[in-house]
N, C-alpha and C positions, 0 to 999 in steps of 0.2 A: 448058180442063174444070175442075171445083171438085171436091176429092176429100174425100172422106166417111171416111176410116180417121184414127181418133185419133193426137195424135204421141205416142209412150209413153216417157215419160223413167223409167229406174234412177236412185235414187240407191244411191250404194255404195261403199262402201273394207271393205276385210279388217279395219280395225282398227275397236276398238269408241269408245266416249265421242266420235268425229265429229262428230253433230248429223245425222244420218241421218234418225233420227225426226222432230227438229225441224222438218229442211228440209223432210220429205216433207208433214207435217202443215200445216207456214205456206205451202210452195210451192201446195201444191192450194189451201190455204183464198183466197191471193192470186188465184190462176189464175181460181175460181170468181165470186171477187167479181163481177168483169169481167161477170159472164152467161155464161161458155162452162159448159158440162158439162164436170164433170170425175170420174173412177172413182183413187181411191185404192184400190191394191191391196198389202195387210201381207202382205207374207211374209219375218214372222221369227215364228219361235212362242213369243215372250212378247208378242206383244198390243202393243207399247205405242202404236203408232199408233191399234189399235182400241180402246184402255182412253182417250186421250188425246184421242179425240173424243167420249168419252161412253156407247160400247157397251160393255154387261153379255154380259163374256163367262163369265157362268156362265146369263146368261139360255139356256133351251133353244132359241126359234129364232136366236140367233145360232150357237149352240153346233154347231147343224147345218148350218149353211149358210155356210161359211169356204174362205177358200181350200185348205183340205186336202181339200175334197168338188170342188173343181175341180180337182184334179192328182192324183184317185187312181185308182186303175183300173178304176173304174166311175164316170166324172166326172158331175156336174150340170154344166148347160149355164153359161153366165155369168150369165145375167137371173136366175137361182138364187139366187146367192148373195150378190147388190149387197142391201145395205143402204143406206137413207137416213140423213143425218147431221145435226145439228142444224143445217150452216152447206147457206142456200139455193145450191140446180146441184154440192152434193159429194156422191158416192156411196161408198162402199167396201165394196170383200171384205173383211172382215174375219179373225185370224188368231186362233191361239189355241193352248196346248202341243200337242194331239193333233196338228201339223203336224209337229212333232216326226219319231212315226211313218211320215209320207210319205214324207218329206226322204231317211229311211233305206230306206225301196223304192225312191225313185229312182235311188240306186246302182246298182241291176241291171236298170233299166224301156228297154225300146226306146226309142231314141230320147228321153233321159231330158232333154234338155237343148232339147224342142222342144212341153213339153206347154201350157206358160203361152202362146207366141205361137200357137199352135192354139186356145188358147182364147180370147183373146182377140179377134179377128179378130170374134166378135159383138158387140163393142162400134162398130164402123164405120155411122159414119147416127144413132148417139146418144151419143158422146163426144167433146169437143174433143181432151182430153186424157187421159191416165192416167199415171200417177204410182206408180211401183216401191218401198214401202221394206224396203231387201234387212236382212237381219241381215248379225251382220260376222262374215263366213265366205265361201269358195271354193268351197265345197264347191254339190250339183245345184241346191239353190232360186236359187241368186246367178245360176250357169249358165244357167237358166231364161229370170233378168230380162234380164240381157247378151245374149240370142240377141232377146230379145223389142224391147229397146229402140231406139229410132229416135236415143236422145240419153242418155250417162250422164255421171252429174254425181257426183265425187267430192267429198264434205267434207272439210276437211281443218281440222283446228284448228291455233290459230297457238301453236304451241309448240316444242323442239326438236329432235321427230322428229316436225316436221308430214307428211311425206311417205313415213313409212314405208309406210300401207295402200296410197296410192292405188299406190305401186311392185309391188309384189304383184298387184291386182286389174288393173291395166293388164296385167301380163304372162300371165293368166288373158286378158284380153281380145283381146290381140294372138293368142293362140293360138284361143279361139275365134272368133273376125272378122278376120282378115289384110286389112288395110289400113284397118280404122275408124277411120274420124279426128272423130268428132261428140263428142268427150266434151270436159268441162271441168272443171276444179278449183276448187271453190268455198273460199274463207280464210273461214274462220268462229270466234269468239269471239276477234275481237282486240278487246284489255281494251290501252285507249288509256295506260291506266299503266306497262303491260312493255314499255317501250320496247326492254329488250335482247331480250326473248323474242321480240319484234316483229320484230325487225331479224334476229336470225338466224333465225327462219321465211321471213321476205321473203327473205332469201339462199340459203335449200333449193329455193323456186320459180324462182330463176332459169332451173333447167334444163327447166322448164315453159311458157317465154314463146311467148306464142301460143297456150297453152291454158288462160290463167286469166278466168273471168269477171270482168268490172272488177268486178260488186258485191262487199263482202267487210262479214260479218253482223257485228257486234258482239259482244260479250258484253252479255248482258240477259236480269238473273234472273226477268223478265217471260215470258220462252219456256216456261221450267220452270213456272212458277209455275202457265202457263195448260193444262198436262197433269197440272200436280195436280186442278184444278179440272177435267179431260175435258171443256174447251173451246178453241176455236182461239186464237190468238194474236189476230186483231182481234176476238173477240168478248168477250175479258178487256181486251185495255188495246192499242186500234187506232191511239194516239198514242204507243206507247214505239217508244223507237231502231229492236228489233228488230223491230218490224210494219214498219216503215214500211223499214228496210231490206230484208226480204222483198216486198214490192211492188216495190221495187225491180227484185228478184231478177225478180220475175215478166214484169215489163216487158221486163228484158234477154231471158227466154227465149223472149217473142214474138218479141221482135225478131230472133233469131239465128235461129228456126225455124219459126214460126207462118207462115211466106209465102213462095212460089218450092218447095217441098220437091217435090225430085223434079219439078221442071219445070211441075210444078203450084201453082194461086194457092188457098191454102186458105181 
């Protein structure tokens, strides 16, 4: 039997500055480049994925059709809040600062952590992948992403306290979804010139043996420059080390999860 449900990936850690948005944008674009239809859901009120893919958050059409409207008490359907991007096969549900008000409302809402999962059921048959860019928090927006996710990827920067954010988020994941095992750690921003810092981080990651993605993302300034220009990394610098690494990550993700989902061939 062929599954028509997209595979949903949450990119999340509690710690800021680990590369969640960079990973969300680059992985989404890399998957879209294979010809698959991909939906990126921006769950950060700062809207960095939205801005990073060139959408104007001051445009009335963008401001009126965001993830805020998807999660509100009187929600719009998923199809009404999707926007095309400059990347073929990649659409986005944008976010603006107005999402913060809905995040506060969610604290007291019934079934507060399942609203996104319900909304995303409308993606069946239209998208192959959903990537959710989470804010650095353990609040209700992240809870929604964790409940909706088939896979959770935790980017960790190669530094002395590399695993701090992962530890906190994994504790929340264990509470929300006991026994959930489809999570992996992505080692990010490895600078080959910083041997001591890399060795320190590698030692910390040994506690997660078996849950580390093989792909390691190198330190690459072009990844940041692309966001400033409002384009994906493959449009900006397709041959840079960051683009090559994220292409490799997309292939690893496909190998790990794209086939034999729940006993089905996808």
